[in-house]
N, CA, C, O and the ligand as a Tripos MOL2 file, in Angstrom:
@<TRIPOS>MOLECULE
protein
  289   287    73     0     0
PROTEIN
NO_CHARGES

@<TRIPOS>ATOM
      1 N           0.8330   -1.2050    0.0040 N.3       1 MET1
      2 CA         -0.0350    0.0060   -0.0630 C.3       1 MET1
      3 C           0.8870    1.2590   -0.0090 C.2       1 MET1
      4 O           1.7670    1.3800    0.8430 O.2       1 MET1
      5 N           0.6360    2.1650   -0.9540 N.am      2 ASN2
      6 CA          1.4700    3.2950   -1.0040 C.3       2 ASN2
      7 C           0.5690    4.5680   -0.4860 C.2       2 ASN2
      8 O          -0.3240    5.0210   -1.2030 O.2       2 ASN2
      9 N           0.8370    5.0630    0.6900 N.am      3 GLY3
     10 CA          0.0670    6.1080    1.3840 C.3       3 GLY3
     11 C           0.0520    7.3860    0.5640 C.2       3 GLY3
     12 O          -0.8770    8.1820    0.7000 O.2       3 GLY3
     13 N           1.0970    7.6200   -0.3240 N.am      4 ASP4
     14 CA          1.1980    8.9320   -0.9830 C.3       4 ASP4
     15 C           0.0760    9.0370   -2.1170 C.2       4 ASP4
     16 O          -0.4220   10.1230   -2.4140 O.2       4 ASP4
     17 N          -0.2550    7.9410   -2.6780 N.am      5 ASP5
     18 CA         -1.2350    8.0430   -3.7870 C.3       5 ASP5
     19 C          -2.6270    7.8080   -3.3170 C.2       5 ASP5
     20 O          -3.5800    7.9250   -4.0880 O.2       5 ASP5
     21 N          -2.7610    7.4860   -2.0940 N.am      6 GLU6
     22 CA         -4.1190    7.1720   -1.5770 C.3       6 GLU6
     23 C          -4.9970    8.4300   -1.4420 C.2       6 GLU6
     24 O          -4.5660    9.4160   -0.8430 O.2       6 GLU6
     25 N          -6.2000    8.4050   -1.9810 N.am      7 VAL7
     26 CA         -7.0890    9.5640   -1.8430 C.3       7 VAL7
     27 C          -7.6460    9.5450   -0.4350 C.2       7 VAL7
     28 O          -8.1690    8.5340    0.0330 O.2       7 VAL7
     29 N          -7.5240   10.6750    0.2260 N.am      8 GLN8
     30 CA         -8.0770   10.7260    1.6070 C.3       8 GLN8
     31 C          -8.9650   11.9460    1.7710 C.2       8 GLN8
     32 O          -8.8380   12.9170    1.0240 O.2       8 GLN8
     33 N          -9.8750   11.8990    2.7590 N.am      9 THR9
     34 CA        -10.6790   13.1090    3.0810 C.3       9 THR9
     35 C          -9.8920   13.9480    4.0140 C.2       9 THR9
     36 O          -9.4580   13.4630    5.0590 O.2       9 THR9
     37 N          -9.6860   15.1930    3.6830 N.am     10 ARG10
     38 CA         -8.9250   16.1170    4.3600 C.3      10 ARG10
     39 C          -9.8680   17.2990    4.7480 C.2      10 ARG10
     40 O         -10.9000   17.5080    4.1100 O.2      10 ARG10
     41 N          -9.4870   18.0690    5.8180 N.am     11 VAL11
     42 CA        -10.1890   19.2630    6.1880 C.3      11 VAL11
     43 C          -9.3430   20.4680    5.7230 C.2      11 VAL11
     44 O          -8.1640   20.5720    6.0610 O.2      11 VAL11
     45 N          -9.9420   21.3440    4.9710 N.am     12 CYS12
     46 CA         -9.2530   22.5440    4.4840 C.3      12 CYS12
     47 C          -8.9180   23.4570    5.6500 C.2      12 CYS12
     48 O          -9.7680   23.7750    6.4810 O.2      12 CYS12
     49 N          -7.6420   23.8760    5.6900 N.am     13 ARG13
     50 CA         -7.2290   24.7940    6.7660 C.3      13 ARG13
     51 C          -7.8420   26.1670    6.6420 C.2      13 ARG13
     52 O          -7.9600   26.8780    7.6400 O.2      13 ARG13
     53 N          -8.2390   26.5630    5.4400 N.am     14 ALA14
     54 CA         -8.6640   27.8840    5.2160 C.3      14 ALA14
     55 C         -10.1230   28.0490    5.5500 C.2      14 ALA14
     56 O         -10.5470   28.9510    6.2730 O.2      14 ALA14
     57 N         -10.8900   27.0920    4.9600 N.am     15 CYS15
     58 CA        -12.4230   27.2450    5.1040 C.3      15 CYS15
     59 C         -13.0490   26.1420    5.9570 C.2      15 CYS15
     60 O         -14.2360   26.1760    6.2810 O.2      15 CYS15
     61 N         -12.2420   25.2000    6.2970 N.am     16 GLY16
     62 CA        -12.8410   24.1150    7.1670 C.3      16 GLY16
     63 C         -13.7020   23.0890    6.5770 C.2      16 GLY16
     64 O         -14.2920   22.2590    7.2680 O.2      16 GLY16
     65 N         -13.7830   23.1490    5.1630 N.am     17 GLU17
     66 CA        -14.5900   22.2070    4.4980 C.3      17 GLU17
     67 C         -13.8020   20.9260    4.3110 C.2      17 GLU17
     68 O         -12.5720   20.9160    4.2630 O.2      17 GLU17
     69 N         -14.5810   19.8190    4.2060 N.am     18 LYS18
     70 CA        -13.8690   18.5740    3.8930 C.3      18 LYS18
     71 C         -13.6940   18.4100    2.3390 C.2      18 LYS18
     72 O         -14.5540   18.8030    1.5510 O.2      18 LYS18
     73 N         -12.5640   17.8260    1.9650 N.am     19 TYR19
     74 CA        -12.3690   17.5950    0.5670 C.3      19 TYR19
     75 C         -11.5080   16.4200    0.3750 C.2      19 TYR19
     76 O         -10.8530   15.9440    1.3020 O.2      19 TYR19
     77 N         -11.5010   15.9390   -0.8400 N.am     20 ARG20
     78 CA        -10.7020   14.7170   -1.2020 C.3      20 ARG20
     79 C          -9.4190   15.1580   -1.7470 C.2      20 ARG20
     80 O          -9.3690   16.1020   -2.5360 O.2      20 ARG20
     81 N          -8.3420   14.4970   -1.3520 N.am     21 TYR21
     82 CA         -7.0470   14.8180   -1.7590 C.3      21 TYR21
     83 C          -6.2050   13.4860   -1.7970 C.2      21 TYR21
     84 O          -6.3570   12.6500   -0.9070 O.2      21 TYR21
     85 N          -5.3770   13.3040   -2.7620 N.am     22 PRO22
     86 CA         -5.2330   14.0530   -4.0470 C.3      22 PRO22
     87 C          -6.2730   13.5810   -5.0750 C.2      22 PRO22
     88 O          -6.5620   12.3870   -5.1500 O.2      22 PRO22
     89 N          -6.8540   14.5340   -5.8930 N.am     23 VAL23
     90 CA         -7.7830   14.2290   -6.9230 C.3      23 VAL23
     91 C          -7.1900   14.7160   -8.2000 C.2      23 VAL23
     92 O          -6.7950   15.8800   -8.2670 O.2      23 VAL23
     93 N          -7.0960   13.8750   -9.2600 N.am     24 LYS24
     94 CA         -6.5480   14.2870  -10.5470 C.3      24 LYS24
     95 C          -7.1970   15.5780  -11.1210 C.2      24 LYS24
     96 O          -8.4150   15.7520  -11.0710 O.2      24 LYS24
     97 N          -6.4120   16.3950  -11.6190 N.am     25 HIS25
     98 CA         -6.8690   17.6820  -12.3370 C.3      25 HIS25
     99 C          -7.5830   18.5860  -11.3190 C.2      25 HIS25
    100 O          -8.2490   19.5410  -11.7190 O.2      25 HIS25
    101 N          -7.4590   18.3080  -10.0290 N.am     26 SER26
    102 CA         -7.9870   19.2450   -9.0110 C.3      26 SER26
    103 C          -6.8330   20.0770   -8.5050 C.2      26 SER26
    104 O          -5.7490   19.5660   -8.2220 O.2      26 SER26
    105 N          -7.1030   21.4790   -8.3860 N.am     27 PRO27
    106 CA         -5.9890   22.3080   -7.8700 C.3      27 PRO27
    107 C          -5.7650   22.1660   -6.3230 C.2      27 PRO27
    108 O          -4.8640   22.7700   -5.7410 O.2      27 PRO27
    109 N          -6.6310   21.3400   -5.7130 N.am     28 ALA28
    110 CA         -6.5310   21.1850   -4.2020 C.3      28 ALA28
    111 C          -5.1570   20.8300   -3.7390 C.2      28 ALA28
    112 O          -4.4730   20.0730   -4.4280 O.2      28 ALA28
    113 N          -4.7080   21.3240   -2.6250 N.am     29 GLN29
    114 CA         -3.4050   21.0260   -2.1260 C.3      29 GLN29
    115 C          -3.4950   20.3440   -0.8450 C.2      29 GLN29
    116 O          -4.5870   20.1440   -0.3130 O.2      29 GLN29
    117 N          -2.3810   19.9750   -0.3210 N.am     30 ARG30
    118 CA         -2.2980   19.1310    0.9100 C.3      30 ARG30
    119 C          -3.1710   19.6700    2.0230 C.2      30 ARG30
    120 O          -3.8670   18.9430    2.7330 O.2      30 ARG30
    121 N          -3.0950   20.9990    2.1360 N.am     31 PHE31
    122 CA         -3.8070   21.7010    3.2990 C.3      31 PHE31
    123 C          -5.0300   22.5500    2.8590 C.2      31 PHE31
    124 O          -5.7510   23.0940    3.6950 O.2      31 PHE31
    125 N          -5.2350   22.6470    1.5640 N.am     32 TYR32
    126 CA         -6.2770   23.5250    1.0870 C.3      32 TYR32
    127 C          -7.1950   22.8680    0.0170 C.2      32 TYR32
    128 O          -6.7440   22.1860   -0.9030 O.2      32 TYR32
    129 N          -8.3920   23.1010    0.1870 N.am     33 CYS33
    130 CA         -9.3560   22.5080   -0.8010 C.3      33 CYS33
    131 C          -9.2400   23.3050   -2.1650 C.2      33 CYS33
    132 O          -8.5880   24.3460   -2.2420 O.2      33 CYS33
    133 N          -9.8960   22.7650   -3.1990 N.am     34 GLU34
    134 CA         -9.6610   23.2840   -4.4920 C.3      34 GLU34
    135 C          -9.9730   24.7400   -4.6690 C.2      34 GLU34
    136 O          -9.3400   25.4210   -5.4770 O.2      34 GLU34
    137 N         -10.9720   25.2470   -3.9020 N.am     35 LEU35
    138 CA        -11.2910   26.6680   -3.9590 C.3      35 LEU35
    139 C         -10.2050   27.5080   -3.3140 C.2      35 LEU35
    140 O          -9.7110   28.4890   -3.8700 O.2      35 LEU35
    141 N          -9.8650   27.0770   -2.1300 N.am     36 CYS36
    142 CA         -8.9080   27.9500   -1.2290 C.3      36 CYS36
    143 C          -7.4870   27.8570   -1.8350 C.2      36 CYS36
    144 O          -6.6990   28.7920   -1.6910 O.2      36 CYS36
    145 N          -7.1730   26.8020   -2.4720 N.am     37 ALA37
    146 CA         -5.9090   26.6360   -3.1260 C.3      37 ALA37
    147 C          -5.6300   27.7610   -4.2390 C.2      37 ALA37
    148 O          -4.4940   28.1170   -4.5550 O.2      37 ALA37
    149 N          -6.7660   28.2530   -4.7690 N.am     38 GLN38
    150 CA         -6.6670   29.2090   -5.7510 C.3      38 GLN38
    151 C          -6.6930   30.6200   -5.2800 C.2      38 GLN38
    152 O          -6.5810   31.5450   -6.0840 O.2      38 GLN38
    153 N          -6.8500   30.8300   -3.8970 N.am     39 LEU39
    154 CA         -6.9600   32.0790   -3.3670 C.3      39 LEU39
    155 C          -5.4900   32.7350   -3.2420 C.2      39 LEU39
    156 O          -4.5000   32.0130   -3.1260 O.2      39 LEU39
    157 N          -5.4070   34.0600   -3.2700 N.am     40 PRO40
    158 CA         -4.0620   34.6360   -3.0180 C.3      40 PRO40
    159 C          -3.6420   34.3750   -1.5890 C.2      40 PRO40
    160 O          -4.4690   34.3620   -0.6770 O.2      40 PRO40
    161 N          -2.4360   34.1820   -1.4130 N.am     41 THR41
    162 CA         -1.8650   33.6850   -0.1180 C.3      41 THR41
    163 C          -2.3740   34.5970    1.0590 C.2      41 THR41
    164 O          -2.6690   34.1210    2.1550 O.2      41 THR41
    165 N          -2.4570   35.9350    0.7650 N.am     42 THR42
    166 CA         -2.7950   36.8360    1.8930 C.3      42 THR42
    167 C          -4.2900   36.6230    2.2550 C.2      42 THR42
    168 O          -4.6670   36.6550    3.4260 O.2      42 THR42
    169 N          -5.1210   36.4070    1.2170 N.am     43 VAL43
    170 CA         -6.6000   36.1400    1.4350 C.3      43 VAL43
    171 C          -6.7400   34.8280    2.2710 C.2      43 VAL43
    172 O          -7.4990   34.7430    3.2360 O.2      43 VAL43
    173 N          -5.9660   33.8350    1.8330 N.am     44 ARG44
    174 CA         -6.0840   32.5890    2.4470 C.3      44 ARG44
    175 C          -5.6280   32.6330    3.9170 C.2      44 ARG44
    176 O          -6.1520   31.9180    4.7720 O.2      44 ARG44
    177 N          -4.6170   33.5130    4.1840 N.am     45 ALA45
    178 CA         -4.1020   33.6620    5.5550 C.3      45 ALA45
    179 C          -5.2620   34.1220    6.4130 C.2      45 ALA45
    180 O          -5.4690   33.5700    7.4940 O.2      45 ALA45
    181 N          -6.0630   35.1590    5.9550 N.am     46 VAL46
    182 CA         -7.1720   35.6790    6.6740 C.3      46 VAL46
    183 C          -8.1750   34.6130    6.9680 C.2      46 VAL46
    184 O          -8.6260   34.4420    8.1010 O.2      46 VAL46
    185 N          -8.5320   33.8680    5.8870 N.am     47 PHE47
    186 CA         -9.4930   32.7310    6.1140 C.3      47 PHE47
    187 C          -8.9610   31.8570    7.1340 C.2      47 PHE47
    188 O          -9.7300   31.4940    8.0240 O.2      47 PHE47
    189 N          -7.7020   31.4460    7.1390 N.am     48 GLU48
    190 CA         -7.2290   30.5830    8.1560 C.3      48 GLU48
    191 C          -7.3970   31.0760    9.5790 C.2      48 GLU48
    192 O          -7.7210   30.3210   10.4950 O.2      48 GLU48
    193 N          -7.1600   32.3970    9.7350 N.am     49 ARG49
    194 CA         -7.3310   32.9840   11.0010 C.3      49 ARG49
    195 C          -8.8350   32.8760   11.5230 C.2      49 ARG49
    196 O          -9.1550   32.5040   12.6510 O.2      49 ARG49
    197 N          -9.6620   33.2510   10.5490 N.am     50 LEU50
    198 CA        -11.1860   33.2840   10.9640 C.3      50 LEU50
    199 C         -11.5980   31.7590   11.1980 C.2      50 LEU50
    200 O         -12.3730   31.4800   12.1140 O.2      50 LEU50
    201 N         -11.1200   30.8670   10.4390 N.am     51 THR51
    202 CA        -11.4970   29.5340   10.6390 C.3      51 THR51
    203 C         -11.0750   28.9790   11.9920 C.2      51 THR51
    204 O         -11.7760   28.2230   12.6650 O.2      51 THR51
    205 N          -9.8260   29.4350   12.3430 N.am     52 ARG52
    206 CA         -9.2720   28.9960   13.6870 C.3      52 ARG52
    207 C         -10.1600   29.5350   14.7410 C.2      52 ARG52
    208 O         -10.4960   28.8290   15.6920 O.2      52 ARG52
    209 N         -10.5870   30.8650   14.5970 N.am     53 ARG53
    210 CA        -11.5430   31.4450   15.5450 C.3      53 ARG53
    211 C         -12.8370   30.6960   15.6850 C.2      53 ARG53
    212 O         -13.3430   30.4400   16.7780 O.2      53 ARG53
    213 N         -13.3250   30.3720   14.5780 N.am     54 VAL54
    214 CA        -14.6790   29.6390   14.5170 C.3      54 VAL54
    215 C         -14.5270   28.2530   15.3160 C.2      54 VAL54
    216 O         -15.3550   27.8530   16.1340 O.2      54 VAL54
    217 N         -13.4560   27.6390   14.9910 N.am     55 VAL55
    218 CA        -13.1890   26.3570   15.6760 C.3      55 VAL55
    219 C         -13.0860   26.5570   17.1570 C.2      55 VAL55
    220 O         -13.6590   25.7680   17.9080 O.2      55 VAL55
    221 N         -12.3770   27.5880   17.6320 N.am     56 GLU56
    222 CA        -12.2580   27.8490   19.0400 C.3      56 GLU56
    223 C         -13.6010   28.1580   19.5860 C.2      56 GLU56
    224 O         -13.9580   27.6470   20.6470 O.2      56 GLU56
    225 N         -14.3980   29.0020   18.8910 N.am     57 LEU57
    226 CA        -15.6950   29.3790   19.4210 C.3      57 LEU57
    227 C         -16.6650   28.2300   19.5390 C.2      57 LEU57
    228 O         -17.4410   28.1200   20.4880 O.2      57 LEU57
    229 N         -16.5850   27.3210   18.4660 N.am     58 GLU58
    230 CA        -17.4470   26.1980   18.5130 C.3      58 GLU58
    231 C         -17.0420   25.1860   19.7010 C.2      58 GLU58
    232 O         -17.8710   24.5260   20.3260 O.2      58 GLU58
    233 N         -15.7160   25.1590   19.9130 N.am     59 ARG59
    234 CA        -15.2770   24.2980   21.0550 C.3      59 ARG59
    235 C         -15.8150   24.8590   22.3860 C.2      59 ARG59
    236 O         -16.3130   24.1390   23.2510 O.2      59 ARG59
    237 N         -15.6800   26.2020   22.4880 N.am     60 ALA60
    238 CA        -16.1270   26.8540   23.6970 C.3      60 ALA60
    239 C         -17.6100   26.7050   23.9270 C.2      60 ALA60
    240 O         -18.0870   26.4160   25.0250 O.2      60 ALA60
    241 N         -18.3530   26.9300   22.7720 N.am     61 ALA61
    242 CA        -19.8060   26.8040   22.8780 C.3      61 ALA61
    243 C         -20.2440   25.4160   23.1900 C.2      61 ALA61
    244 O         -21.1560   25.2290   23.9960 O.2      61 ALA61
    245 N         -19.6400   24.4410   22.5920 N.am     62 SER62
    246 CA        -20.0380   23.0130   22.9120 C.3      62 SER62
    247 C         -19.6420   22.6410   24.3530 C.2      62 SER62
    248 O         -20.3270   21.8410   24.9910 O.2      62 SER62
    249 N         -18.6280   23.1710   24.8260 N.am     63 GLY63
    250 CA        -18.1960   22.9390   26.2490 C.3      63 GLY63
    251 C         -19.2150   23.5220   27.1650 C.2      63 GLY63
    252 O         -19.5380   22.8950   28.1740 O.2      63 GLY63
    253 N         -19.7340   24.6570   26.8890 N.am     64 ARG64
    254 CA        -20.7020   25.4170   27.6820 C.3      64 ARG64
    255 C         -22.0570   24.5150   27.6820 C.2      64 ARG64
    256 O         -22.7030   24.2940   28.7060 O.2      64 ARG64
    257 N         -22.3680   24.0650   26.5010 N.am     65 VAL65
    258 CA        -23.5520   23.2700   26.3900 C.3      65 VAL65
    259 C         -23.5190   22.0300   27.2520 C.2      65 VAL65
    260 O         -24.4700   21.6370   27.9290 O.2      65 VAL65
    261 N         -22.2970   21.4290   27.1620 N.am     66 ALA66
    262 CA        -22.1430   20.1660   27.8890 C.3      66 ALA66
    263 C         -22.1420   20.4230   29.3830 C.2      66 ALA66
    264 O         -22.6250   19.6090   30.1700 O.2      66 ALA66
    265 N         -21.5650   21.6240   29.7800 N.am     67 ALA67
    266 CA        -21.5250   21.9120   31.2540 C.3      67 ALA67
    267 C         -22.9220   22.2520   31.6660 C.2      67 ALA67
    268 O         -23.2330   22.0640   32.8420 O.2      67 ALA67
    269 N         -23.8190   22.7440   30.8010 N.am     68 ARG68
    270 CA        -25.1880   23.1460   31.2900 C.3      68 ARG68
    271 C         -26.0230   22.0190   31.4220 C.2      68 ARG68
    272 O         -27.0000   22.0870   32.1670 O.2      68 ARG68
    273 N         -25.7280   20.8410   30.7040 N.am     69 LYS69
    274 CA        -26.7090   19.7260   30.6580 C.3      69 LYS69
    275 C         -27.1590   19.1690   32.0260 C.2      69 LYS69
    276 O         -28.3490   18.9540   32.2570 O.2      69 LYS69
    277 N         -26.1680   18.9370   32.9400 N.am     70 PRO70
    278 CA        -26.5080   18.3130   34.2190 C.3      70 PRO70
    279 C         -27.6540   19.0660   34.9850 C.2      70 PRO70
    280 O         -28.4320   18.4870   35.7430 O.2      70 PRO70
    281 N         -27.6860   20.4260   34.7130 N.am     71 HIS71
    282 CA        -28.6760   21.1860   35.4050 C.3      71 HIS71
    283 C         -30.0010   21.2810   34.7050 C.2      71 HIS71
    284 O         -31.0010   21.6210   35.3370 O.2      71 HIS71
    285 N         -30.0510   20.9930   33.4180 N.am     72 ALA72
    286 CA        -31.2540   21.0430   32.5830 C.3      72 ALA72
    287 C         -32.3150   20.0890   33.0310 C.2      72 ALA72
    288 O         -33.3830   20.0230   32.4210 O.2      72 ALA72
    289 ZN        -11.1040   25.5790    1.5110 Zn       73 ZN73
@<TRIPOS>BOND
     1     1     2 1
     2     2     3 1
     3     3     4 2
     4     3     5 am
     5     5     6 1
     6     6     7 1
     7     7     8 2
     8     7     9 am
     9     9    10 1
    10    10    11 1
    11    11    12 2
    12    11    13 am
    13    13    14 1
    14    14    15 1
    15    15    16 2
    16    15    17 am
    17    17    18 1
    18    18    19 1
    19    19    20 2
    20    19    21 am
    21    21    22 1
    22    22    23 1
    23    23    24 2
    24    23    25 am
    25    25    26 1
    26    26    27 1
    27    27    28 2
    28    27    29 am
    29    29    30 1
    30    30    31 1
    31    31    32 2
    32    31    33 am
    33    33    34 1
    34    34    35 1
    35    35    36 2
    36    35    37 am
    37    37    38 1
    38    38    39 1
    39    39    40 2
    40    39    41 am
    41    41    42 1
    42    42    43 1
    43    43    44 2
    44    43    45 am
    45    45    46 1
    46    46    47 1
    47    47    48 2
    48    47    49 am
    49    49    50 1
    50    50    51 1
    51    51    52 2
    52    51    53 am
    53    53    54 1
    54    54    55 1
    55    55    56 2
    56    55    57 am
    57    57    58 1
    58    58    59 1
    59    59    60 2
    60    59    61 am
    61    61    62 1
    62    62    63 1
    63    63    64 2
    64    63    65 am
    65    65    66 1
    66    66    67 1
    67    67    68 2
    68    67    69 am
    69    69    70 1
    70    70    71 1
    71    71    72 2
    72    71    73 am
    73    73    74 1
    74    74    75 1
    75    75    76 2
    76    75    77 am
    77    77    78 1
    78    78    79 1
    79    79    80 2
    80    79    81 am
    81    81    82 1
    82    82    83 1
    83    83    84 2
    84    83    85 am
    85    85    86 1
    86    86    87 1
    87    87    88 2
    88    87    89 am
    89    89    90 1
    90    90    91 1
    91    91    92 2
    92    91    93 am
    93    93    94 1
    94    94    95 1
    95    95    96 2
    96    95    97 am
    97    97    98 1
    98    98    99 1
    99    99   100 2
   100    99   101 am
   101   101   102 1
   102   102   103 1
   103   103   104 2
   104   103   105 am
   105   105   106 1
   106   106   107 1
   107   107   108 2
   108   107   109 am
   109   109   110 1
   110   110   111 1
   111   111   112 2
   112   111   113 am
   113   113   114 1
   114   114   115 1
   115   115   116 2
   116   115   117 am
   117   117   118 1
   118   118   119 1
   119   119   120 2
   120   119   121 am
   121   121   122 1
   122   122   123 1
   123   123   124 2
   124   123   125 am
   125   125   126 1
   126   126   127 1
   127   127   128 2
   128   127   129 am
   129   129   130 1
   130   130   131 1
   131   131   132 2
   132   131   133 am
   133   133   134 1
   134   134   135 1
   135   135   136 2
   136   135   137 am
   137   137   138 1
   138   138   139 1
   139   139   140 2
   140   139   141 am
   141   141   142 1
   142   142   143 1
   143   143   144 2
   144   143   145 am
   145   145   146 1
   146   146   147 1
   147   147   148 2
   148   147   149 am
   149   149   150 1
   150   150   151 1
   151   151   152 2
   152   151   153 am
   153   153   154 1
   154   154   155 1
   155   155   156 2
   156   155   157 am
   157   157   158 1
   158   158   159 1
   159   159   160 2
   160   159   161 am
   161   161   162 1
   162   162   163 1
   163   163   164 2
   164   163   165 am
   165   165   166 1
   166   166   167 1
   167   167   168 2
   168   167   169 am
   169   169   170 1
   170   170   171 1
   171   171   172 2
   172   171   173 am
   173   173   174 1
   174   174   175 1
   175   175   176 2
   176   175   177 am
   177   177   178 1
   178   178   179 1
   179   179   180 2
   180   179   181 am
   181   181   182 1
   182   182   183 1
   183   183   184 2
   184   183   185 am
   185   185   186 1
   186   186   187 1
   187   187   188 2
   188   187   189 am
   189   189   190 1
   190   190   191 1
   191   191   192 2
   192   191   193 am
   193   193   194 1
   194   194   195 1
   195   195   196 2
   196   195   197 am
   197   197   198 1
   198   198   199 1
   199   199   200 2
   200   199   201 am
   201   201   202 1
   202   202   203 1
   203   203   204 2
   204   203   205 am
   205   205   206 1
   206   206   207 1
   207   207   208 2
   208   207   209 am
   209   209   210 1
   210   210   211 1
   211   211   212 2
   212   211   213 am
   213   213   214 1
   214   214   215 1
   215   215   216 2
   216   215   217 am
   217   217   218 1
   218   218   219 1
   219   219   220 2
   220   219   221 am
   221   221   222 1
   222   222   223 1
   223   223   224 2
   224   223   225 am
   225   225   226 1
   226   226   227 1
   227   227   228 2
   228   227   229 am
   229   229   230 1
   230   230   231 1
   231   231   232 2
   232   231   233 am
   233   233   234 1
   234   234   235 1
   235   235   236 2
   236   235   237 am
   237   237   238 1
   238   238   239 1
   239   239   240 2
   240   239   241 am
   241   241   242 1
   242   242   243 1
   243   243   244 2
   244   243   245 am
   245   245   246 1
   246   246   247 1
   247   247   248 2
   248   247   249 am
   249   249   250 1
   250   250   251 1
   251   251   252 2
   252   251   253 am
   253   253   254 1
   254   254   255 1
   255   255   256 2
   256   255   257 am
   257   257   258 1
   258   258   259 1
   259   259   260 2
   260   259   261 am
   261   261   262 1
   262   262   263 1
   263   263   264 2
   264   263   265 am
   265   265   266 1
   266   266   267 1
   267   267   268 2
   268   267   269 am
   269   269   270 1
   270   270   271 1
   271   271   272 2
   272   271   273 am
   273   273   274 1
   274   274   275 1
   275   275   276 2
   276   275   277 am
   277   277   278 1
   278   278   279 1
   279   279   280 2
   280   279   281 am
   281   281   282 1
   282   282   283 1
   283   283   284 2
   284   283   285 am
   285   285   286 1
   286   286   287 1
   287   287   288 2
@<TRIPOS>SUBSTRUCTURE
     1 MET1         2 RESIDUE 1 A MET
     2 ASN2         6 RESIDUE 1 A ASN
     3 GLY3        10 RESIDUE 1 A GLY
     4 ASP4        14 RESIDUE 1 A ASP
     5 ASP5        18 RESIDUE 1 A ASP
     6 GLU6        22 RESIDUE 1 A GLU
     7 VAL7        26 RESIDUE 1 A VAL
     8 GLN8        30 RESIDUE 1 A GLN
     9 THR9        34 RESIDUE 1 A THR
    10 ARG10       38 RESIDUE 1 A ARG
    11 VAL11       42 RESIDUE 1 A VAL
    12 CYS12       46 RESIDUE 1 A CYS
    13 ARG13       50 RESIDUE 1 A ARG
    14 ALA14       54 RESIDUE 1 A ALA
    15 CYS15       58 RESIDUE 1 A CYS
    16 GLY16       62 RESIDUE 1 A GLY
    17 GLU17       66 RESIDUE 1 A GLU
    18 LYS18       70 RESIDUE 1 A LYS
    19 TYR19       74 RESIDUE 1 A TYR
    20 ARG20       78 RESIDUE 1 A ARG
    21 TYR21       82 RESIDUE 1 A TYR
    22 PRO22       86 RESIDUE 1 A PRO
    23 VAL23       90 RESIDUE 1 A VAL
    24 LYS24       94 RESIDUE 1 A LYS
    25 HIS25       98 RESIDUE 1 A HIS
    26 SER26      102 RESIDUE 1 A SER
    27 PRO27      106 RESIDUE 1 A PRO
    28 ALA28      110 RESIDUE 1 A ALA
    29 GLN29      114 RESIDUE 1 A GLN
    30 ARG30      118 RESIDUE 1 A ARG
    31 PHE31      122 RESIDUE 1 A PHE
    32 TYR32      126 RESIDUE 1 A TYR
    33 CYS33      130 RESIDUE 1 A CYS
    34 GLU34      134 RESIDUE 1 A GLU
    35 LEU35      138 RESIDUE 1 A LEU
    36 CYS36      142 RESIDUE 1 A CYS
    37 ALA37      146 RESIDUE 1 A ALA
    38 GLN38      150 RESIDUE 1 A GLN
    39 LEU39      154 RESIDUE 1 A LEU
    40 PRO40      158 RESIDUE 1 A PRO
    41 THR41      162 RESIDUE 1 A THR
    42 THR42      166 RESIDUE 1 A THR
    43 VAL43      170 RESIDUE 1 A VAL
    44 ARG44      174 RESIDUE 1 A ARG
    45 ALA45      178 RESIDUE 1 A ALA
    46 VAL46      182 RESIDUE 1 A VAL
    47 PHE47      186 RESIDUE 1 A PHE
    48 GLU48      190 RESIDUE 1 A GLU
    49 ARG49      194 RESIDUE 1 A ARG
    50 LEU50      198 RESIDUE 1 A LEU
    51 THR51      202 RESIDUE 1 A THR
    52 ARG52      206 RESIDUE 1 A ARG
    53 ARG53      210 RESIDUE 1 A ARG
    54 VAL54      214 RESIDUE 1 A VAL
    55 VAL55      218 RESIDUE 1 A VAL
    56 GLU56      222 RESIDUE 1 A GLU
    57 LEU57      226 RESIDUE 1 A LEU
    58 GLU58      230 RESIDUE 1 A GLU
    59 ARG59      234 RESIDUE 1 A ARG
    60 ALA60      238 RESIDUE 1 A ALA
    61 ALA61      242 RESIDUE 1 A ALA
    62 SER62      246 RESIDUE 1 A SER
    63 GLY63      250 RESIDUE 1 A GLY
    64 ARG64      254 RESIDUE 1 A ARG
    65 VAL65      258 RESIDUE 1 A VAL
    66 ALA66      262 RESIDUE 1 A ALA
    67 ALA67      266 RESIDUE 1 A ALA
    68 ARG68      270 RESIDUE 1 A ARG
    69 LYS69      274 RESIDUE 1 A LYS
    70 PRO70      278 RESIDUE 1 A PRO
    71 HIS71      282 RESIDUE 1 A HIS
    72 ALA72      286 RESIDUE 1 A ALA
    73 ZN73       289 GROUP 0 **** ****
């Protein structure tokens, strides 16, 4: 089995979407889906920041929900 050629489902660092990689004729990269791979580096960097924030917020929000459950 050659892991390098195996198509896998990855999560885009910039937009957080799941995508398949590597796919023939797709501009998708190791860390970016085919849409984000075509963005200018600076724009993609901003996306990455925002996505990191969203992930943090989601984690915080789900933690709060879980903490609230015992009292509900
Ligand atoms: Zn993306």
